[in-house]
C-alpha positions, 0 to 999 in steps of 0.5 A: 351532787351529794357534796354540792347539796350539803354545801348548798344547804349549809350556805342557805342556813348560814345566810338565814342565820346572819341576816336579821333584816328583811332585805340584804343591805350589807354588800357582803351579805348581799353577795352571799345571798346572790351566790347561794341563790345561784348555787340553788339554781345550778342544782335545780338545772343539774336535777332537770338534766338527770330527770329528777324533777322533784328535786329540781323543783325543790331547789328552784323554790329554795332559790325563789324563796331566798331571793324574794325574802332577802333581795326582793320579790321582783329581783333579777335573781327571783325572776331567774329562778322562776324562769327555770320552772317555766322554761326548764322543769315544766316543759321537760317534765310534761314531755317525759316518759311515763312508767315512773313512780309519782315522786310524792304520794297523793290521798285517794278517797276510800271507796264510793261512799266513804269520806275517808282519805287514805295516802297512796303511792301512784305509778303511771305506766303506759296509760295505767295508774296503779296505786299502792298502800304505803308503809312497811307492808305496802301492797298494790290496791288497784289500777285505773285505766286512764283511757277509759276514764272521763275527766270530771274535775281537775284543778290545782290540788285534785283530780276526779275521774269517772271510770265509766263503770259507775266508779269515781276516783277522787285524788288529791295532793298532800304536799307539805311545801310549795315545791311538793305541791307544784310537782303534784300539780304537774302530775295531775296535769299529766294524768288529766292529759291521758283521760277523756275530757268531760263534755259540758 
């Protein structure tokens, strides 16, 4: 998919360069936009098939963004791109096996009484959430056994876990784009499904 990705990116940038109005009013320009959206949607589906869900989400969001801005938020193209997320990416991702590196890093609150958030790479493996430092000298920093944790709070953007031994793990997303944040929220959903719900 490398060459396709390059061509899709070129088409995307070209489409944005030639359009100066909010909507595509010229038939030629409209066709270019529609074609580019279809290419992005195709790349999203290909990445779903190969289980590269982060890339699938990225291309789906590119399709949504382009269609919404240049054709219309309620356009057929925009709705079709959203449908890929709800019917393809999310269901297949939530049913995927763990044992994979979470594809974007989170921040974890450092220590019990600290107010310092540190970037960490997480690996979900058979009910255990391992976390590592980032950078050249990356090393494993700890492990959270999810089956022994109680879910204190889980909303889009963060998750708080009580390990039952007096420690609360606070983890939040640090995505820089809508696509990244959507993927991180999916990971939060998966993590939350493997812990003990908080009984209120």
